[in-house]
C-alpha positions as CSV (number, residue, x, y, z in Angstrom):
1,M,-48.4,-28.0,-13.9
2,I,-51.7,-28.6,-15.7
3,S,-54.3,-26.3,-14.3
4,S,-57.2,-28.7,-15.1
5,L,-55.6,-31.5,-13.2
6,G,-58.2,-32.9,-10.7
7,I,-61.3,-31.8,-12.6
8,G,-62.2,-35.4,-13.4
9,S,-61.8,-36.7,-9.9
10,G,-62.5,-33.6,-7.9
11,L,-59.3,-34.1,-6.0
12,D,-56.6,-31.4,-5.5
13,L,-54.0,-33.3,-7.5
14,N,-51.9,-30.2,-8.1
15,A,-51.2,-29.9,-4.4
16,L,-50.5,-33.6,-4.2
17,V,-48.0,-33.4,-7.0
18,D,-46.3,-30.4,-5.3
19,Q,-46.0,-32.3,-2.1
20,L,-44.6,-35.4,-3.7
21,V,-42.0,-33.3,-5.7
22,A,-41.1,-31.4,-2.5
23,A,-40.7,-34.6,-0.6
24,E,-38.3,-35.9,-3.2
25,R,-36.4,-32.6,-3.7
26,E,-36.0,-31.0,-0.2
27,P,-33.8,-33.7,1.5
28,K,-31.4,-33.7,-1.4
29,V,-31.4,-29.9,-1.6
30,Q,-30.7,-29.6,2.2
31,R,-27.9,-32.1,1.9
32,L,-26.3,-30.1,-1.0
33,D,-26.8,-26.9,1.0
34,R,-25.0,-28.4,4.0
35,R,-22.1,-29.6,1.9
36,E,-22.0,-26.2,0.1
37,A,-22.0,-24.2,3.4
38,D,-19.3,-26.5,4.8
39,L,-17.1,-26.0,1.7
40,Q,-17.7,-22.2,1.7
41,A,-16.8,-22.0,5.3
42,R,-13.6,-23.9,4.7
43,I,-12.7,-21.7,1.7
44,S,-13.3,-18.6,3.8
45,G,-11.2,-20.1,6.5
46,F,-8.3,-20.7,4.2
47,G,-8.8,-17.2,2.9
48,A,-8.6,-15.8,6.4
49,A,-5.5,-17.9,7.1
50,R,-3.8,-16.7,3.9
51,G,-4.6,-13.1,4.6
52,G,-3.0,-13.4,8.1
53,L,0.0,-15.1,6.7
54,S,0.4,-12.4,4.0
55,G,0.4,-9.8,6.8
56,L,3.1,-11.8,8.6
57,E,5.1,-12.1,5.4
58,T,5.1,-8.3,5.1
59,A,6.3,-7.9,8.7
60,L,9.0,-10.5,8.0
61,D,10.1,-8.7,4.9
62,K,10.6,-5.6,6.9
63,L,12.6,-7.5,9.5
64,S,14.8,-9.3,7.0
65,T,15.9,-6.1,5.4
66,L,16.3,-4.1,8.6
67,Q,19.5,-2.1,8.6
68,Q,21.6,-0.5,11.3
69,G,19.6,2.7,11.1
70,R,20.6,6.0,12.5
71,T,18.8,8.8,14.2
72,A,20.0,12.4,14.0
73,S,18.9,15.4,16.0
74,S,19.8,19.0,16.2
75,S,19.7,21.1,19.4
76,D,18.3,24.0,17.2
77,D,16.2,22.8,14.3
78,G,15.4,26.4,13.4
79,R,19.0,27.1,12.4
80,L,20.3,23.6,11.5
81,E,18.3,20.6,10.3
82,V,20.1,17.2,10.1
83,S,19.4,13.8,8.7
84,A,21.5,10.6,8.7
85,S,21.6,7.5,6.6
86,D,22.6,4.0,7.8
87,G,26.3,4.6,7.1
88,A,26.6,7.6,9.4
89,A,28.9,7.2,12.4
90,T,27.4,7.6,15.8
91,G,28.5,10.5,18.0
92,S,28.1,14.2,18.7
93,Y,29.2,17.3,16.8
94,R,29.4,20.9,17.7
95,I,28.6,23.3,14.8
96,E,28.9,27.1,14.6
97,V,27.4,28.8,11.5
98,S,28.9,32.2,10.9
99,Q,27.5,32.8,7.3
100,L,24.9,31.3,5.1
101,A,25.4,30.7,1.4
102,A,23.6,33.2,-0.8
103,A,23.0,33.6,-4.6
104,Q,24.2,36.8,-6.3
105,S,21.5,39.3,-7.5
106,L,22.0,42.1,-10.0
107,A,19.6,44.9,-10.7
108,S,19.3,47.1,-13.7
109,G,18.6,50.8,-13.7
110,R,15.0,52.1,-13.7
111,F,12.8,52.0,-16.8
112,A,9.7,54.1,-17.1
113,D,7.7,51.4,-18.9
114,A,8.3,47.6,-18.7
115,D,6.5,47.1,-22.0
116,A,8.3,49.8,-24.0
117,P,10.8,48.5,-26.7
118,L,14.5,48.8,-25.6
119,G,16.4,47.7,-28.7
120,T,17.5,44.5,-30.4
121,G,20.6,42.4,-30.3
122,T,21.9,39.5,-28.3
123,L,22.1,39.0,-24.6
124,S,24.8,36.6,-23.4
125,L,24.6,35.2,-19.9
126,Q,27.3,33.4,-18.1
127,V,27.3,32.0,-14.5
128,G,30.7,31.5,-13.0
129,D,33.0,29.6,-15.4
130,G,30.0,28.0,-17.1
131,T,29.2,28.1,-20.8
132,P,27.7,31.4,-22.0
133,V,24.1,31.2,-23.2
134,A,23.1,33.5,-26.0
135,I,19.5,34.9,-26.1
136,G,18.3,36.7,-29.2
137,I,16.3,39.9,-28.6
138,D,14.1,41.0,-31.5
139,Q,11.0,43.1,-32.1
140,E,8.9,40.4,-30.5
141,N,10.6,40.4,-27.1
142,N,12.6,43.6,-26.8
143,S,10.6,45.0,-23.9
144,L,11.8,44.6,-20.3
145,R,8.9,42.1,-19.8
146,G,9.8,40.2,-22.9
147,I,13.4,40.0,-22.0
148,R,12.5,38.6,-18.5
149,E,10.4,35.8,-20.2
150,A,13.2,35.1,-22.7
151,I,15.8,34.8,-19.9
152,N,13.6,32.5,-17.8
153,A,12.9,30.3,-20.8
154,A,16.6,30.0,-21.8
155,D,17.6,27.8,-18.8
156,A,20.8,29.8,-18.4
157,G,21.1,29.3,-14.7
158,V,19.7,32.8,-14.0
159,Q,16.3,33.8,-12.8
160,A,14.9,37.1,-14.0
161,S,12.1,39.2,-12.4
162,I,10.8,42.8,-12.6
163,V,10.7,44.9,-9.5
164,N,8.9,48.2,-9.4
165,D,10.6,50.2,-6.7
166,G,8.1,53.1,-6.8
167,E,10.2,55.1,-9.3
168,G,10.3,52.7,-12.2
169,A,10.7,49.1,-13.3
170,R,14.0,47.3,-12.7
171,L,15.1,44.0,-14.1
172,V,16.6,41.8,-11.4
173,L,18.8,38.9,-12.3
174,S,19.6,36.2,-9.7
175,A,21.9,33.2,-9.9
176,A,19.9,30.0,-9.7
177,Q,22.5,28.5,-7.3
178,T,24.2,29.9,-4.2
179,G,27.9,30.3,-3.8
180,A,30.7,32.9,-4.2
181,D,31.7,31.4,-7.6
182,Q,28.2,31.6,-9.0
183,T,28.6,35.2,-10.4
184,V,26.4,36.4,-13.2
185,S,27.9,38.1,-16.2
186,V,25.8,39.8,-18.9
187,T,27.1,41.0,-22.3
188,V,25.2,42.8,-25.0
189,S,26.1,42.6,-28.7
190,G,24.6,43.7,-31.9
191,D,24.3,46.7,-34.2
192,E,25.1,49.8,-32.2
193,A,22.2,51.7,-33.6
194,A,19.7,48.8,-33.0
195,V,20.9,47.9,-29.5
196,G,19.7,51.2,-28.0
197,D,18.7,50.9,-24.3
198,L,19.3,47.1,-24.4
199,A,22.9,48.1,-23.6
200,R,21.8,49.2,-20.1
201,L,21.4,45.5,-19.2
202,A,25.1,44.7,-19.6
203,S,27.1,43.8,-16.5
204,E,28.8,47.2,-16.3
205,S,25.4,48.9,-16.0
206,L,24.0,46.5,-13.4
207,T,24.2,47.0,-9.6
208,E,24.9,44.1,-7.3
209,T,22.2,44.0,-4.7
210,V,23.1,40.7,-3.1
211,A,26.7,39.3,-3.2
212,G,27.1,35.6,-3.9
213,R,28.8,33.9,-1.0
214,D,29.7,30.6,0.5
215,A,28.4,29.2,3.7
216,E,30.9,29.3,6.5
217,L,30.9,27.1,9.6
218,V,33.1,25.5,12.2
219,L,32.5,21.8,12.8
220,N,34.2,20.5,16.0
221,G,36.8,23.2,15.6
222,L,37.4,22.7,11.9
223,P,36.6,25.5,9.5
224,V,34.3,24.4,6.6
225,T,33.0,26.3,3.6
226,S,30.3,25.3,1.2
227,P,28.7,26.9,-1.9
228,S,25.3,25.5,-0.7
229,N,23.4,25.6,2.5
230,S,22.8,21.9,2.1
231,L,25.9,20.0,3.0
232,D,25.8,16.3,2.2
233,Q,29.5,15.6,1.8
234,T,30.9,17.2,4.9
235,L,30.0,14.4,7.3
236,E,29.8,10.9,5.7
237,G,26.2,9.6,5.7
238,M,24.8,12.9,7.0
239,T,23.1,15.9,5.4
240,L,23.2,19.3,7.1
241,Q,20.7,21.9,6.1
242,L,21.8,25.4,7.3
243,K,18.9,27.8,8.0
244,G,20.5,30.4,10.2
245,T,23.7,31.7,11.8
246,T,24.7,31.1,15.4
247,E,25.9,33.5,18.1
248,P,29.6,33.4,18.8
249,G,30.4,30.8,21.4
250,A,26.9,29.2,21.1
251,P,27.3,26.2,18.9
252,I,24.5,23.8,17.8
253,T,24.9,20.2,19.0
254,V,24.2,17.5,16.4
255,T,23.8,14.0,17.8
256,V,23.8,10.8,15.8
257,G,22.7,7.5,17.4
258,E,21.5,4.0,16.7
259,D,17.9,3.8,15.5
260,R,16.7,1.4,18.1
261,A,13.1,2.6,17.8
262,A,13.0,1.2,14.3
263,V,14.1,-2.3,15.6
264,R,11.5,-2.2,18.4
265,S,8.8,-1.1,16.0
266,A,9.6,-3.8,13.4
267,L,9.7,-6.5,16.1
268,N,6.4,-5.3,17.6
269,E,4.8,-5.4,14.1
270,F,6.1,-9.0,13.6
271,V,4.7,-10.1,17.0
272,K,1.3,-8.6,16.3
273,A,1.2,-10.3,12.8
274,Y,2.4,-13.6,14.2
275,N,-0.2,-13.6,17.0
276,G,-2.9,-12.7,14.4
277,V,-2.0,-15.9,12.5
278,I,-2.0,-18.0,15.7
279,D,-5.4,-16.6,16.8
280,T,-6.9,-17.2,13.3
281,V,-5.7,-20.8,13.2
282,R,-7.0,-21.4,16.7
283,D,-10.4,-20.0,15.9
284,L,-10.6,-22.0,12.6
285,T,-9.7,-25.3,14.4
286,R,-11.5,-24.8,17.7
287,Y,-13.8,-27.6,19.0
288,N,-16.5,-27.0,21.5
289,P,-17.0,-30.2,23.6
290,E,-20.2,-28.9,25.1
291,T,-22.0,-28.4,21.8
292,Q,-19.8,-31.1,20.2
293,E,-19.4,-28.7,17.3
294,G,-16.1,-27.9,15.5
295,A,-15.0,-24.8,13.6
296,A,-14.7,-24.8,9.8
297,L,-11.2,-26.3,9.7
298,V,-11.1,-28.4,12.9
299,G,-8.6,-31.2,12.5
300,D,-7.3,-29.8,9.2
301,S,-3.7,-30.9,8.5
302,T,-2.8,-27.8,6.5
303,L,-3.3,-25.5,9.5
304,R,-1.4,-27.9,11.7
305,S,1.4,-27.7,9.2
306,V,1.2,-23.8,9.4
307,Q,1.5,-23.8,13.2
308,G,4.3,-26.4,13.2
309,R,6.4,-24.6,10.6
310,L,6.0,-21.2,12.3
311,A,7.0,-22.6,15.6
312,Q,10.0,-24.4,14.0
313,G,11.1,-21.2,12.2
314,L,10.7,-19.1,15.3
315,Q,13.1,-21.4,17.2
316,S,15.7,-21.6,14.4
317,P,19.1,-20.5,15.6
318,G,21.5,-18.1,13.9
319,S,24.3,-19.5,11.7
320,D,27.0,-18.3,14.1
321,P,27.1,-20.4,17.2
322,E,29.7,-18.1,18.7
323,A,27.5,-15.0,18.4
324,A,26.3,-13.2,21.5
325,F,22.7,-14.0,20.4
326,T,21.6,-17.2,18.9
327,N,17.8,-17.0,18.7
328,L,15.0,-14.5,19.1
329,V,14.4,-15.5,22.7
330,N,17.8,-13.8,23.4
331,L,16.2,-10.6,22.1
332,G,13.2,-10.8,24.3
333,V,10.8,-12.5,21.9
334,N,8.9,-15.1,24.1
335,S,6.2,-17.6,23.5
336,D,3.4,-18.6,25.8
337,R,1.7,-22.1,26.1
338,N,-0.8,-21.1,23.4
339,G,2.0,-20.2,20.9
340,R,1.4,-16.4,21.1
341,L,4.4,-14.1,21.3
342,S,5.3,-11.1,23.4
343,L,8.3,-8.8,23.3
344,D,10.2,-8.0,26.4
345,S,11.4,-4.4,25.8
346,A,13.9,-4.5,28.6
347,A,15.6,-7.6,27.3
348,L,15.7,-6.1,23.8
349,D,17.2,-2.9,25.0
350,Q,19.8,-4.9,26.9
351,A,20.7,-6.9,23.8
352,M,21.0,-3.7,21.7
353,D,23.2,-2.2,24.4
354,Q,25.5,-5.2,24.2
355,D,25.7,-5.6,20.4
356,F,23.4,-3.6,18.2
357,S,24.9,-5.0,14.9
358,G,24.5,-8.5,16.3
359,V,20.9,-7.9,17.0
360,I,20.3,-6.7,13.5
361,G,22.2,-9.6,12.0
362,L,20.2,-12.2,13.9
363,V,16.9,-10.6,13.2
364,N,17.7,-10.5,9.5
365,E,18.7,-14.1,9.3
366,V,15.9,-15.7,11.4
367,S,13.2,-13.6,9.8
368,A,14.4,-14.4,6.3
369,G,14.2,-18.1,7.0
370,L,10.7,-17.7,8.6
371,R,9.6,-15.6,5.7
372,D,10.6,-18.3,3.2
373,S,8.5,-20.8,5.1
374,V,5.5,-18.5,5.1
375,K,5.9,-18.0,1.4
376,G,5.4,-21.7,0.9
377,F,1.9,-21.2,2.1
378,T,1.0,-17.8,0.6
379,E,2.6,-17.8,-2.8
380,P,0.7,-18.5,-6.0
381,G,0.6,-22.3,-6.4
382,G,1.4,-22.7,-2.7
383,L,-0.3,-25.0,-0.3
384,L,-3.2,-22.7,0.7
385,E,-4.0,-21.8,-2.9
386,S,-3.9,-25.5,-3.8
387,R,-6.3,-26.4,-1.0
388,T,-8.6,-23.6,-1.9
389,E,-8.7,-24.5,-5.6
390,G,-9.5,-28.1,-4.6
391,L,-12.5,-26.9,-2.5
392,Q,-13.7,-24.6,-5.3
393,T,-13.6,-27.6,-7.7
394,R,-15.8,-29.5,-5.2
395,M,-18.1,-26.4,-5.1
396,Q,-18.4,-26.6,-8.9
397,G,-19.3,-30.3,-8.5
398,I,-22.2,-29.3,-6.2
399,D,-23.4,-26.8,-8.8
400,R,-23.5,-29.7,-11.3
401,Q,-25.3,-31.8,-8.9
402,R,-27.9,-29.1,-8.4
403,E,-28.4,-28.9,-12.1
404,A,-28.8,-32.7,-12.3
405,L,-31.3,-32.6,-9.4
406,D,-33.3,-29.9,-11.1
407,L,-33.5,-31.9,-14.3
408,R,-34.4,-35.1,-12.4
409,I,-37.1,-33.3,-10.4
410,E,-38.5,-31.7,-13.5
411,R,-38.8,-35.2,-15.1
412,L,-40.4,-36.5,-11.9
413,E,-42.9,-33.8,-11.9
414,A,-43.8,-34.4,-15.5
415,R,-44.2,-38.1,-14.9
416,L,-46.4,-37.5,-11.9
417,V,-48.5,-35.1,-13.9
418,R,-49.0,-37.7,-16.6
419,Q,-49.8,-40.4,-14.1
420,F,-52.2,-38.4,-12.1
421,G,-53.7,-37.0,-15.3
422,A,-54.4,-40.5,-16.6
423,M,-55.8,-41.4,-13.2
424,D,-57.9,-38.3,-13.1
425,A,-59.3,-39.0,-16.6
426,L,-60.1,-42.6,-15.6
427,V,-61.8,-41.6,-12.3
428,G,-63.8,-39.0,-14.4
429,Q,-64.9,-41.8,-16.7
430,L,-65.8,-44.1,-13.9
431,Q,-67.8,-41.3,-12.2
432,G,-69.6,-40.7,-15.5
433,T,-70.5,-44.4,-15.8
434,S,-71.6,-44.5,-12.2
435,Q,-73.9,-41.6,-12.7
436,F,-75.3,-43.2,-15.9
437,L,-76.0,-46.4,-14.1
438,D,-77.6,-44.6,-11.2
439,Q,-79.9,-42.8,-13.7
440,Q,-80.8,-46.1,-15.4
441,L,-81.5,-47.9,-12.2
442,G,-83.6,-45.0,-11.0
443,A,-85.7,-45.1,-14.2
444,M,-86.2,-48.8,-13.9
445,N,-87.3,-48.5,-10.3
446,A,-89.8,-45.8,-11.3
447,T,-91.3,-48.0,-14.0
448,L,-91.7,-50.9,-11.7
449,D,-93.4,-48.7,-9.1
450,R,-95.9,-47.6,-11.7
451,G,-96.6,-51.2,-12.8
452,R,-97.7,-52.2,-9.3
């Protein structure tokens, strides 16, 4: 804008140019703003729908892979912990534990100083019938403390520690694994003169402080032994973790059952996610007859397709017409007039009582089909992404229209400035001529008045 515009005419031409530019610009800007807001609302709406469908897809994934899970409980977790995999047989087991497995420990005699050199040579450690591990003892590690570090670094299946019993330091060797067969054997070899007190660490000089032993238990009247307190082969599909012994005649009861809570939880998650999608679609397509205003995606065919495909997938029957259950309604999944779901827990429990594996099979099949339908909307390149990309392209078109409008308004303003500038100059000239004529006429009138 030219700051001197209006000097010649005395008019506020700057304000006039601004008003004319605004009158030309504002209606077009408002129209673009409305179109942009509408597109943004629709993009956000599709984003909300896609987010809800992604949550539903997650819930359907869980349902489609649901297995005949098992629960396992112990009447005394303090002495026996139990877990079960899907393959475990249901039932009850009575278990008496008479002995826990233990790892053998050997202790050396007392040494006055754990850092004093003992001698040099080779320690050979063997656990059970395993391969002996040779450990070289030289001037760098021939103290009791150095030997402890060398044994622990050798990965020989033995853990070494130093215990000060108040009268001296003792090297304690413990088998890394429990069991009666995991006995530790130590031999010392080397030059007899150089070995010195290192010979005191050979097996014949060590004292057994803890005997290696197997766990012993009775399972439903059958004696069982195990080198470990963790038994994962005794009962197929189950792991028993022994933590304490039982009193004679006071067995621990282990119960394995069907994991019905997992089925109920997965179905409830599905119902919640499904209803979330239905509510989102309803909100995005709602029309208010009183205000005659519709939501961002009212009448949108894409969301109608979402609703239709979900309803169709929900009603899909299983592939076995002779099965006890043919659709999710048989499992207590019901739909109201608005398309929202609810789960009848009593009906589900009754179905699981009748045929637990049949419930799992139907849930797997129907949810897998419904999940594939949902993926058609949510996956990259799917319908929702395509619709969103189309709207974003139109948003980019609005940006280009704004740039074109700015350029057009800039040219309009420049043209108005030129036109009003020319007019202002002309008016200034005319005003100057008028003033000159007024002065000449005034002078002529004064001359005439003096001549009278």
